[in-house]
Each structure stands twice: as C-alpha cells, then as structure tokens.
A tleap script that builds the chain and sets N, CA, C and O, in Angstrom:
source leaprc.protein.ff14SB
mol = sequence {
  NMET ALA GLN PRO LEU LEU ARG SER GLY CYS
  LYS ARG LYS GLY CYS ASN MET ARG THR LEU
  ALA THR CYS VAL ALA LEU LEU GLY LEU VAL
  GLY LEU ALA ALA THR PRO ALA GLN ALA ASP
  ARG LEU THR ARG GLN GLU LYS SER SER LEU
  ARG THR ALA MET LYS ASP ALA GLN CYS SER
  GLY GLY ARG MET GLU SER ARG LYS GLY ASN
  PHE GLU ILE ASP ASN ALA ARG CYS GLN ASN
  GLY ARG ARG TYR ASP LEU THR PHE ASP GLN
  ASN PHE LYS LEU MET ASN LYS GLU PRO GLU
  GLY ARG SER SER ARG PHE TYR GLY ARG HIE
  ASN LYS ARG GLU ASN ARG ARG GLY MET CASP
}
set mol.1.N position { 0.717 -1.292 -0.067 }
set mol.1.CA position { 0.112 -0.081 0.062 }
set mol.1.C position { 0.976 1.487 0.059 }
set mol.1.O position { 1.749 1.834 0.951 }
set mol.2.N position { 0.747 2.024 -0.747 }
set mol.2.CA position { 1.359 3.476 -0.994 }
set mol.2.C position { 1.224 4.291 0.279 }
set mol.2.O position { 0.127 4.269 0.836 }
set mol.3.N position { 2.083 4.917 0.737 }
set mol.3.CA position { 1.941 5.973 1.603 }
set mol.3.C position { 1.419 7.245 1.164 }
set mol.3.O position { 1.772 7.639 0.052 }
set mol.4.N position { 0.627 7.958 1.865 }
set mol.4.CA position { 0.284 9.227 1.463 }
set mol.4.C position { 1.092 10.434 1.525 }
set mol.4.O position { 1.550 10.720 2.631 }
set mol.5.N position { 1.362 11.233 0.493 }
set mol.5.CA position { 2.342 12.472 0.544 }
set mol.5.C position { 2.076 13.181 1.544 }
set mol.5.O position { 0.922 13.270 1.965 }
set mol.6.N position { 3.076 13.798 2.088 }
set mol.6.CA position { 2.930 14.905 2.962 }
set mol.6.C position { 2.779 16.093 2.414 }
set mol.6.O position { 2.717 16.128 1.185 }
set mol.7.N position { 2.685 17.310 3.152 }
set mol.7.CA position { 2.500 18.637 2.395 }
set mol.7.C position { 3.605 19.130 1.353 }
set mol.7.O position { 3.442 19.796 0.331 }
set mol.8.N position { 5.035 18.497 2.029 }
set mol.8.CA position { 6.212 18.795 1.227 }
set mol.8.C position { 6.310 18.128 -0.100 }
set mol.8.O position { 6.881 18.612 -1.077 }
set mol.9.N position { 5.646 16.866 -0.050 }
set mol.9.CA position { 5.768 16.105 -1.362 }
set mol.9.C position { 6.803 14.923 -1.275 }
set mol.9.O position { 7.176 14.175 -2.179 }
set mol.10.N position { 7.193 14.954 0.140 }
set mol.10.CA position { 7.881 13.609 0.492 }
set mol.10.C position { 6.977 12.599 0.910 }
set mol.10.O position { 5.814 12.784 1.266 }
set mol.11.N position { 7.619 11.457 0.840 }
set mol.11.CA position { 6.668 10.283 1.105 }
set mol.11.C position { 6.979 9.691 2.627 }
set mol.11.O position { 6.274 8.849 3.183 }
set mol.12.N position { 8.128 10.274 3.171 }
set mol.12.CA position { 8.454 9.804 4.524 }
set mol.12.C position { 8.795 11.128 5.413 }
set mol.12.O position { 9.254 12.152 4.906 }
set mol.13.N position { 8.546 10.995 6.643 }
set mol.13.CA position { 8.989 12.121 7.482 }
set mol.13.C position { 10.354 12.323 7.662 }
set mol.13.O position { 11.107 11.351 7.603 }
set mol.14.N position { 10.842 13.589 7.902 }
set mol.14.CA position { 12.254 13.805 8.057 }
set mol.14.C position { 12.938 14.196 6.624 }
set mol.14.O position { 14.136 14.469 6.562 }
set mol.15.N position { 12.135 14.202 5.543 }
set mol.15.CA position { 12.617 14.479 4.470 }
set mol.15.C position { 13.421 15.908 4.196 }
set mol.15.O position { 14.550 16.084 3.738 }
set mol.16.N position { 12.390 16.891 4.659 }
set mol.16.CA position { 12.864 18.236 4.802 }
set mol.16.C position { 14.022 18.644 5.373 }
set mol.16.O position { 14.781 19.479 4.881 }
set mol.17.N position { 14.192 18.013 6.511 }
set mol.17.CA position { 15.269 18.172 7.629 }
set mol.17.C position { 16.523 17.673 6.769 }
set mol.17.O position { 17.500 18.419 6.713 }
set mol.18.N position { 16.542 16.549 6.153 }
set mol.18.CA position { 17.577 16.105 5.517 }
set mol.18.C position { 18.057 16.867 4.188 }
set mol.18.O position { 19.232 16.895 3.824 }
set mol.19.N position { 17.030 17.460 3.535 }
set mol.19.CA position { 17.268 18.339 2.504 }
set mol.19.C position { 17.955 19.725 3.024 }
set mol.19.O position { 18.866 20.311 2.439 }
set mol.20.N position { 17.441 20.061 4.032 }
set mol.20.CA position { 17.880 21.317 4.459 }
set mol.20.C position { 19.364 21.109 4.931 }
set mol.20.O position { 20.223 21.877 4.499 }
set mol.21.N position { 19.671 20.187 5.726 }
set mol.21.CA position { 21.030 19.711 6.085 }
set mol.21.C position { 22.144 19.706 4.991 }
set mol.21.O position { 23.196 20.344 5.012 }
set mol.22.N position { 21.663 18.804 3.980 }
set mol.22.CA position { 22.459 18.891 2.668 }
set mol.22.C position { 22.587 20.074 2.138 }
set mol.22.O position { 23.759 20.411 1.974 }
set mol.23.N position { 21.652 20.953 1.757 }
set mol.23.CA position { 21.998 22.303 1.201 }
set mol.23.C position { 22.812 23.251 2.238 }
set mol.23.O position { 23.650 24.048 1.816 }
set mol.24.N position { 22.535 23.128 3.527 }
set mol.24.CA position { 23.646 23.870 4.470 }
set mol.24.C position { 25.162 23.465 4.106 }
set mol.24.O position { 26.112 24.212 3.870 }
set mol.25.N position { 25.106 22.163 4.130 }
set mol.25.CA position { 26.658 21.574 4.144 }
set mol.25.C position { 27.280 21.726 2.653 }
set mol.25.O position { 28.494 21.811 2.467 }
set mol.26.N position { 26.348 21.751 1.641 }
set mol.26.CA position { 26.934 22.164 0.220 }
set mol.26.C position { 27.224 23.738 0.253 }
set mol.26.O position { 28.309 24.083 -0.215 }
set mol.27.N position { 26.447 24.649 0.712 }
set mol.27.CA position { 26.768 25.955 0.724 }
set mol.27.C position { 28.148 26.225 1.604 }
set mol.27.O position { 28.905 27.128 1.247 }
set mol.28.N position { 28.438 25.447 2.714 }
set mol.28.CA position { 29.512 25.617 3.723 }
set mol.28.C position { 30.671 25.204 2.584 }
set mol.28.O position { 31.569 26.007 2.335 }
set mol.29.N position { 30.613 24.119 2.019 }
set mol.29.CA position { 31.740 23.631 1.143 }
set mol.29.C position { 32.065 24.691 -0.008 }
set mol.29.O position { 33.202 25.013 -0.353 }
set mol.30.N position { 30.923 25.155 -0.517 }
set mol.30.CA position { 31.200 26.179 -1.542 }
set mol.30.C position { 31.803 27.410 -1.014 }
set mol.30.O position { 32.555 28.043 -1.753 }
set mol.31.N position { 31.529 27.882 0.346 }
set mol.31.CA position { 32.080 29.037 0.707 }
set mol.31.C position { 33.583 28.859 0.986 }
set mol.31.O position { 34.399 29.764 0.811 }
set mol.32.N position { 33.929 27.484 1.486 }
set mol.32.CA position { 35.197 27.300 1.757 }
set mol.32.C position { 36.116 27.319 0.448 }
set mol.32.O position { 37.229 27.845 0.416 }
set mol.33.N position { 35.515 26.689 -0.601 }
set mol.33.CA position { 36.235 26.629 -1.907 }
set mol.33.C position { 36.615 27.842 -2.578 }
set mol.33.O position { 37.581 27.889 -3.340 }
set mol.34.N position { 35.668 29.105 -2.239 }
set mol.34.CA position { 35.772 30.340 -2.781 }
set mol.34.C position { 36.842 31.294 -2.068 }
set mol.34.O position { 37.372 32.264 -2.609 }
set mol.35.N position { 37.069 30.851 -0.754 }
set mol.35.CA position { 37.826 31.648 0.121 }
set mol.35.C position { 39.390 31.298 -0.236 }
set mol.35.O position { 39.822 30.153 -0.106 }
set mol.36.N position { 40.168 32.352 -0.683 }
set mol.36.CA position { 41.682 32.020 -0.823 }
set mol.36.C position { 42.398 31.536 0.491 }
set mol.36.O position { 42.058 32.013 1.574 }
set mol.37.N position { 43.248 30.721 0.408 }
set mol.37.CA position { 44.054 30.208 1.197 }
set mol.37.C position { 44.822 31.369 2.080 }
set mol.37.O position { 45.250 32.299 1.397 }
set mol.38.N position { 45.037 31.442 3.372 }
set mol.38.CA position { 45.929 32.400 3.896 }
set mol.38.C position { 47.372 32.110 3.554 }
set mol.38.O position { 48.114 33.087 3.457 }
set mol.39.N position { 47.759 31.176 3.402 }
set mol.39.CA position { 49.023 31.005 3.109 }
set mol.39.C position { 49.470 31.650 1.729 }
set mol.39.O position { 50.620 32.087 1.701 }
set mol.40.N position { 48.791 31.749 0.720 }
set mol.40.CA position { 49.016 32.501 -0.567 }
set mol.40.C position { 48.908 33.898 -0.597 }
set mol.40.O position { 49.019 34.476 -1.679 }
set mol.41.N position { 48.658 34.679 0.699 }
set mol.41.CA position { 48.372 35.934 0.636 }
set mol.41.C position { 49.872 36.639 0.913 }
set mol.41.O position { 50.733 36.201 1.676 }
set mol.42.N position { 49.945 37.785 0.131 }
set mol.42.CA position { 51.456 38.194 0.234 }
set mol.42.C position { 51.394 39.566 1.330 }
set mol.42.O position { 50.397 40.286 1.379 }
set mol.43.N position { 52.418 39.756 2.046 }
set mol.43.CA position { 52.540 40.779 2.902 }
set mol.43.C position { 52.907 42.041 2.039 }
set mol.43.O position { 53.241 42.020 0.854 }
set mol.44.N position { 52.775 43.236 2.915 }
set mol.44.CA position { 53.246 44.472 2.277 }
set mol.44.C position { 54.669 44.437 1.870 }
set mol.44.O position { 55.048 44.871 0.782 }
set mol.45.N position { 55.509 43.877 2.825 }
set mol.45.CA position { 56.897 43.817 2.569 }
set mol.45.C position { 57.150 43.005 1.239 }
set mol.45.O position { 57.761 43.516 0.300 }
set mol.46.N position { 56.700 41.838 1.203 }
set mol.46.CA position { 56.780 40.956 -0.186 }
set mol.46.C position { 56.344 41.394 -1.421 }
set mol.46.O position { 56.900 41.072 -2.471 }
set mol.47.N position { 55.177 42.261 -1.334 }
set mol.47.CA position { 54.833 43.025 -2.498 }
set mol.47.C position { 55.606 44.090 -2.762 }
set mol.47.O position { 55.859 44.335 -3.941 }
set mol.48.N position { 56.078 44.846 -1.820 }
set mol.48.CA position { 57.041 45.880 -2.262 }
set mol.48.C position { 58.503 45.265 -2.951 }
set mol.48.O position { 59.101 45.769 -3.901 }
set mol.49.N position { 58.830 44.230 -2.315 }
set mol.49.CA position { 60.083 43.582 -2.754 }
set mol.49.C position { 59.794 43.006 -4.030 }
set mol.49.O position { 60.759 42.925 -4.790 }
set mol.50.N position { 58.643 42.570 -4.462 }
set mol.50.CA position { 58.336 41.967 -5.669 }
set mol.50.C position { 58.370 43.034 -6.801 }
set mol.50.O position { 58.767 42.778 -7.938 }
set mol.51.N position { 57.878 44.371 -6.354 }
set mol.51.CA position { 57.817 45.318 -7.484 }
set mol.51.C position { 59.149 45.821 -7.582 }
set mol.51.O position { 59.474 46.298 -8.670 }
set mol.52.N position { 59.967 45.807 -6.671 }
set mol.52.CA position { 61.294 46.238 -6.843 }
set mol.52.C position { 62.199 45.347 -8.033 }
set mol.52.O position { 63.011 45.731 -8.876 }
set mol.53.N position { 61.678 44.019 -7.699 }
set mol.53.CA position { 62.486 42.876 -8.540 }
set mol.53.C position { 61.740 43.070 -10.109 }
set mol.53.O position { 62.355 42.901 -11.162 }
set mol.54.N position { 60.444 43.418 -10.025 }
set mol.54.CA position { 59.935 43.512 -11.443 }
set mol.54.C position { 60.461 44.733 -12.008 }
set mol.54.O position { 60.686 44.708 -13.218 }
set mol.55.N position { 60.707 45.828 -11.352 }
set mol.55.CA position { 61.379 47.072 -12.077 }
set mol.55.C position { 62.607 46.825 -12.491 }
set mol.55.O position { 63.020 47.243 -13.573 }
set mol.56.N position { 63.448 45.992 -11.522 }
set mol.56.CA position { 64.735 45.452 -12.053 }
set mol.56.C position { 64.717 44.747 -13.448 }
set mol.56.O position { 65.606 44.941 -14.277 }
set mol.57.N position { 63.587 43.867 -13.671 }
set mol.57.CA position { 63.366 43.097 -14.786 }
set mol.57.C position { 62.689 43.899 -15.918 }
set mol.57.O position { 62.565 43.357 -17.016 }
set mol.58.N position { 62.286 45.041 -15.736 }
set mol.58.CA position { 61.851 46.065 -16.765 }
set mol.58.C position { 60.355 45.843 -16.792 }
set mol.58.O position { 59.777 46.167 -17.830 }
set mol.59.N position { 59.718 45.388 -15.897 }
set mol.59.CA position { 58.098 44.986 -15.945 }
set mol.59.C position { 57.385 45.551 -14.864 }
set mol.59.O position { 58.014 45.982 -13.898 }
set mol.60.N position { 56.158 45.603 -14.904 }
set mol.60.CA position { 55.262 46.227 -14.011 }
set mol.60.C position { 53.772 45.610 -14.216 }
set mol.60.O position { 53.374 45.036 -15.230 }
set mol.61.N position { 53.166 45.813 -13.232 }
set mol.61.CA position { 51.621 45.492 -13.256 }
set mol.61.C position { 51.581 43.809 -13.257 }
set mol.61.O position { 52.552 43.103 -12.985 }
set mol.62.N position { 50.587 43.449 -13.528 }
set mol.62.CA position { 49.928 41.888 -13.171 }
set mol.62.C position { 49.653 41.567 -11.973 }
set mol.62.O position { 49.747 42.386 -11.059 }
set mol.63.N position { 49.177 40.028 -11.750 }
set mol.63.CA position { 48.405 39.711 -10.681 }
set mol.63.C position { 49.687 39.024 -9.898 }
set mol.63.O position { 50.421 38.213 -10.464 }
set mol.64.N position { 49.867 39.437 -8.550 }
set mol.64.CA position { 51.077 38.523 -7.691 }
set mol.64.C position { 50.504 37.596 -6.952 }
set mol.64.O position { 49.360 37.757 -6.527 }
set mol.65.N position { 51.254 36.447 -6.685 }
set mol.65.CA position { 50.533 35.445 -5.915 }
set mol.65.C position { 51.874 34.573 -5.332 }
set mol.65.O position { 52.968 34.630 -5.894 }
set mol.66.N position { 51.650 33.872 -4.287 }
set mol.66.CA position { 52.783 33.019 -4.020 }
set mol.66.C position { 52.353 31.690 -4.040 }
set mol.66.O position { 51.213 31.416 -3.664 }
set mol.67.N position { 53.327 30.609 -4.535 }
set mol.67.CA position { 52.806 29.339 -4.956 }
set mol.67.C position { 54.121 28.419 -4.735 }
set mol.67.O position { 55.203 28.613 -5.289 }
set mol.68.N position { 53.838 27.430 -3.866 }
set mol.68.CA position { 55.121 26.502 -3.707 }
set mol.68.C position { 56.379 27.164 -3.288 }
set mol.68.O position { 57.469 26.731 -3.664 }
set mol.69.N position { 56.253 28.277 -2.464 }
set mol.69.CA position { 57.453 28.928 -2.022 }
set mol.69.C position { 57.951 29.930 -2.962 }
set mol.69.O position { 58.816 30.700 -2.544 }
set mol.70.N position { 57.586 30.028 -4.030 }
set mol.70.CA position { 57.825 30.998 -5.055 }
set mol.70.C position { 57.110 32.137 -5.390 }
set mol.70.O position { 55.972 32.075 -4.924 }
set mol.71.N position { 57.316 33.110 -5.988 }
set mol.71.CA position { 56.264 34.246 -6.327 }
set mol.71.C position { 55.932 34.368 -7.652 }
set mol.71.O position { 56.886 34.417 -8.429 }
set mol.72.N position { 54.926 34.425 -8.069 }
set mol.72.CA position { 54.480 34.478 -9.523 }
set mol.72.C position { 53.790 35.574 -9.818 }
set mol.72.O position { 52.967 35.953 -8.985 }
set mol.73.N position { 53.947 36.270 -10.958 }
set mol.73.CA position { 53.378 37.369 -11.390 }
set mol.73.C position { 52.740 37.143 -12.781 }
set mol.73.O position { 53.496 37.087 -13.751 }
set mol.74.N position { 51.414 37.011 -12.952 }
set mol.74.CA position { 50.623 36.829 -13.874 }
set mol.74.C position { 50.439 37.967 -14.873 }
set mol.74.O position { 50.126 39.048 -14.374 }
set mol.75.N position { 50.582 37.912 -16.211 }
set mol.75.CA position { 50.142 38.897 -17.102 }
set mol.75.C position { 50.885 40.242 -16.871 }
set mol.75.O position { 50.244 41.280 -17.032 }
set mol.76.N position { 52.382 40.306 -16.453 }
set mol.76.CA position { 53.111 41.606 -16.464 }
set mol.76.C position { 53.393 42.099 -17.524 }
set mol.76.O position { 53.742 41.337 -18.425 }
set mol.77.N position { 53.338 43.439 -17.750 }
set mol.77.CA position { 53.669 44.184 -18.988 }
set mol.77.C position { 55.157 44.770 -18.734 }
set mol.77.O position { 55.514 45.529 -17.833 }
set mol.78.N position { 55.888 44.233 -19.728 }
set mol.78.CA position { 57.221 44.447 -19.889 }
set mol.78.C position { 57.674 45.573 -20.786 }
set mol.78.O position { 56.840 46.057 -21.551 }
set mol.79.N position { 59.000 46.073 -20.772 }
set mol.79.CA position { 59.385 47.202 -21.378 }
set mol.79.C position { 59.034 47.085 -23.031 }
set mol.79.O position { 58.609 48.024 -23.704 }
set mol.80.N position { 59.254 45.998 -23.430 }
set mol.80.CA position { 58.886 45.705 -24.952 }
set mol.80.C position { 57.478 45.869 -25.410 }
set mol.80.O position { 57.175 45.981 -26.598 }
set mol.81.N position { 56.634 45.881 -24.428 }
set mol.81.CA position { 55.163 46.044 -24.611 }
set mol.81.C position { 54.374 44.860 -24.584 }
set mol.81.O position { 53.150 44.938 -24.680 }
set mol.82.N position { 55.024 43.658 -24.449 }
set mol.82.CA position { 54.416 42.323 -24.375 }
set mol.82.C position { 54.350 41.874 -22.906 }
set mol.82.O position { 55.050 42.248 -21.965 }
set mol.83.N position { 53.311 40.956 -22.931 }
set mol.83.CA position { 52.999 40.292 -21.407 }
set mol.83.C position { 53.716 39.055 -20.939 }
set mol.83.O position { 53.722 38.039 -21.633 }
set mol.84.N position { 54.305 39.122 -19.802 }
set mol.84.CA position { 54.720 37.774 -19.453 }
set mol.84.C position { 54.266 37.245 -18.123 }
set mol.84.O position { 53.678 37.925 -17.282 }
set mol.85.N position { 54.568 36.041 -18.004 }
set mol.85.CA position { 54.366 35.525 -16.642 }
set mol.85.C position { 55.967 35.435 -16.070 }
set mol.85.O position { 56.949 35.036 -16.695 }
set mol.86.N position { 55.909 35.877 -14.845 }
set mol.86.CA position { 57.216 35.885 -14.282 }
set mol.86.C position { 57.217 35.093 -13.085 }
set mol.86.O position { 56.258 34.983 -12.321 }
set mol.87.N position { 58.282 34.576 -12.966 }
set mol.87.CA position { 58.424 33.820 -11.440 }
set mol.87.C position { 59.783 34.053 -10.840 }
set mol.87.O position { 60.798 34.020 -11.536 }
set mol.88.N position { 59.801 34.283 -9.570 }
set mol.88.CA position { 60.662 34.849 -8.663 }
set mol.88.C position { 60.881 33.786 -7.545 }
set mol.88.O position { 59.885 33.155 -7.190 }
set mol.89.N position { 62.016 33.534 -6.981 }
set mol.89.CA position { 62.429 32.745 -5.950 }
set mol.89.C position { 62.089 33.492 -4.648 }
set mol.89.O position { 61.647 34.640 -4.594 }
set mol.90.N position { 62.350 32.699 -3.626 }
set mol.90.CA position { 62.101 33.368 -2.108 }
set mol.90.C position { 62.962 34.669 -1.961 }
set mol.90.O position { 62.553 35.661 -1.359 }
set mol.91.N position { 64.219 34.579 -2.578 }
set mol.91.CA position { 64.923 35.694 -2.525 }
set mol.91.C position { 64.710 37.154 -3.464 }
set mol.91.O position { 65.321 38.223 -3.457 }
set mol.92.N position { 63.611 36.679 -4.214 }
set mol.92.CA position { 63.089 37.935 -5.118 }
set mol.92.C position { 63.984 37.947 -6.505 }
set mol.92.O position { 64.028 38.858 -7.331 }
set mol.93.N position { 64.734 36.599 -6.537 }
set mol.93.CA position { 65.561 36.672 -7.852 }
set mol.93.C position { 64.652 36.107 -9.019 }
set mol.93.O position { 63.928 35.126 -8.847 }
set mol.94.N position { 64.736 36.773 -10.181 }
set mol.94.CA position { 63.981 36.179 -11.436 }
set mol.94.C position { 64.351 34.883 -11.891 }
set mol.94.O position { 65.484 34.652 -12.314 }
set mol.95.N position { 63.379 33.954 -11.819 }
set mol.95.CA position { 63.846 32.569 -12.134 }
set mol.95.C position { 63.123 32.233 -13.607 }
set mol.95.O position { 63.561 31.252 -14.207 }
set mol.96.N position { 62.339 32.788 -14.046 }
set mol.96.CA position { 61.510 32.390 -15.297 }
set mol.96.C position { 60.722 33.573 -15.694 }
set mol.96.O position { 59.924 34.200 -14.998 }
set mol.97.N position { 61.099 33.800 -17.029 }
set mol.97.CA position { 60.295 34.921 -17.665 }
set mol.97.C position { 59.587 34.190 -18.870 }
set mol.97.O position { 60.420 33.829 -19.701 }
set mol.98.N position { 58.435 33.904 -19.165 }
set mol.98.CA position { 57.988 33.283 -20.514 }
set mol.98.C position { 56.745 33.995 -20.707 }
set mol.98.O position { 56.018 34.346 -19.777 }
set mol.99.N position { 56.485 34.228 -22.088 }
set mol.99.CA position { 55.247 35.029 -22.668 }
set mol.99.C position { 54.114 34.543 -22.017 }
set mol.99.O position { 53.998 33.437 -21.490 }
set mol.100.N position { 53.204 35.519 -22.091 }
set mol.100.CA position { 51.798 35.026 -21.546 }
set mol.100.C position { 51.291 34.166 -22.372 }
set mol.100.O position { 51.333 34.279 -23.597 }
set mol.101.N position { 50.709 33.127 -21.669 }
set mol.101.CA position { 50.158 31.715 -22.376 }
set mol.101.C position { 51.076 30.889 -22.828 }
set mol.101.O position { 50.619 29.849 -23.301 }
set mol.102.N position { 52.226 31.008 -22.841 }
set mol.102.CA position { 53.216 30.147 -23.516 }
set mol.102.C position { 53.170 28.762 -22.561 }
set mol.102.O position { 53.832 27.824 -23.004 }
set mol.103.N position { 52.639 28.596 -21.619 }
set mol.103.CA position { 52.527 27.212 -20.658 }
set mol.103.C position { 51.695 26.497 -21.306 }
set mol.103.O position { 51.928 25.288 -21.311 }
set mol.104.N position { 50.567 26.958 -21.997 }
set mol.104.CA position { 49.919 25.993 -22.633 }
set mol.104.C position { 49.626 26.185 -24.270 }
set mol.104.O position { 48.592 26.423 -24.895 }
set mol.105.N position { 51.090 25.961 -24.696 }
set mol.105.CA position { 51.256 26.481 -26.202 }
set mol.105.C position { 50.818 25.262 -27.072 }
set mol.105.O position { 51.017 25.308 -28.286 }
set mol.106.N position { 50.271 24.253 -26.541 }
set mol.106.CA position { 49.912 23.065 -27.403 }
set mol.106.C position { 48.410 23.185 -27.361 }
set mol.106.O position { 47.794 22.239 -27.853 }
set mol.107.N position { 47.654 24.272 -26.816 }
set mol.107.CA position { 46.438 24.378 -26.902 }
set mol.107.C position { 45.940 25.861 -27.517 }
set mol.107.O position { 46.608 26.880 -27.344 }
set mol.108.N position { 44.880 25.842 -28.138 }
set mol.108.CA position { 44.412 27.046 -28.505 }
set mol.108.C position { 44.771 27.412 -29.813 }
set mol.108.O position { 45.771 26.852 -30.263 }
set mol.109.N position { 44.159 28.258 -30.559 }
set mol.109.CA position { 44.275 28.559 -31.920 }
set mol.109.C position { 45.344 29.654 -32.444 }
set mol.109.O position { 45.630 29.869 -33.622 }
set mol.110.N position { 45.878 30.310 -31.273 }
set mol.110.CA position { 46.906 31.187 -31.700 }
set mol.110.C position { 48.511 30.545 -31.924 }
set mol.110.O position { 49.434 31.191 -32.419 }
set mol.111.N position { 48.596 29.231 -31.476 }
set mol.111.CA position { 50.008 28.627 -31.366 }
set mol.111.C position { 49.948 27.456 -32.605 }
set mol.111.O position { 50.792 26.565 -32.511 }
set mol.112.N position { 49.307 27.417 -33.392 }
set mol.112.CA position { 49.358 26.275 -34.468 }
set mol.112.C position { 50.647 26.247 -35.178 }
set mol.112.O position { 51.178 25.160 -35.406 }
set mol.113.N position { 51.218 27.398 -35.561 }
set mol.113.CA position { 52.562 27.264 -36.182 }
set mol.113.C position { 53.594 26.782 -35.309 }
set mol.113.O position { 54.477 26.015 -35.694 }
set mol.114.N position { 53.479 27.285 -33.966 }
set mol.114.CA position { 54.475 26.557 -32.942 }
set mol.114.C position { 54.198 25.034 -32.994 }
set mol.114.O position { 55.132 24.261 -33.205 }
set mol.115.N position { 53.015 24.612 -32.818 }
set mol.115.CA position { 52.702 23.168 -32.827 }
set mol.115.C position { 53.184 22.438 -34.104 }
set mol.115.O position { 53.504 21.268 -33.896 }
set mol.116.N position { 53.279 22.774 -35.091 }
set mol.116.CA position { 53.726 22.283 -36.255 }
set mol.116.C position { 55.445 22.109 -36.231 }
set mol.116.O position { 56.050 21.071 -36.501 }
set mol.117.N position { 56.034 23.394 -35.839 }
set mol.117.CA position { 57.423 23.092 -35.673 }
set mol.117.C position { 57.941 22.229 -34.810 }
set mol.117.O position { 59.039 21.725 -35.049 }
set mol.118.N position { 57.237 21.921 -33.670 }
set mol.118.CA position { 57.570 21.106 -32.837 }
set mol.118.C position { 57.629 19.613 -33.237 }
set mol.118.O position { 58.378 18.750 -32.778 }
set mol.119.N position { 56.575 19.479 -34.294 }
set mol.119.CA position { 56.197 17.996 -34.588 }
set mol.119.C position { 57.362 17.575 -35.841 }
set mol.119.O position { 57.550 16.419 -36.221 }
set mol.120.N position { 57.951 18.573 -36.276 }
set mol.120.CA position { 58.967 18.359 -37.313 }
set mol.120.C position { 60.195 17.804 -37.253 }
set mol.120.O position { 60.888 17.727 -38.267 }
savepdb mol mol.pdb
quit
C-alpha cells in the first residue's frame, strides 16, 4: 500500500530536514572553496620587494601570488610592450620569464605554427 504524500511532497517524515542539512553542508563547502588560502596571501613587504624586482626586470603590473615557496606574477607588462608570466624565488631573484600563455602552447588557436614546428 502506498504511503500518503506529506505536504512537502515527500513520502516519509524527516525528508525536509535532510534536504535542509544537505543544502547547508553544500553551501559551506562552496564558501570554503571560494575563500583564498591564507598561506597564498602576500605581505606588504613581499609586495614591495616584488615590485622592486619587477622594476629591475623592466616589467610592471600583473597579478601577484605566492605558490610553492615562489612568487608568481601573471600577465605583467614588460618594456617591450608584451605580457609575460614571471617567477621569482624566495630571495626575489627572477627564475623564469615566459610570454603570457606560453605554458599552454599546445592548446589554442594562436599557436598552430608553433605546434607544427615542434612535430617536424
């Protein structure tokens, strides 16, 4: 025999509480995922030192972040007018300077010529 539907449309008691608890838990997880980690935030002193190091590399701007003990600046504009991704070590020494988007050079429509060269 089929159970009668409750007002909420559930066939058994407690259905609303489980749904509410699930929604609250999911919102909590989304909130945690959207919050940046404290370890990745840069101090004022680190930002100042990075700006000085970028000036020495003849670059400015971009988005600064700390990753794996190094400092990365995405989309920095350099003196030649091009944009680069820069990587500095813990002592603010330039480790890597590669053109913006080069890390994914095998994907995308702008690098078809480069892809062909690599296969020859």
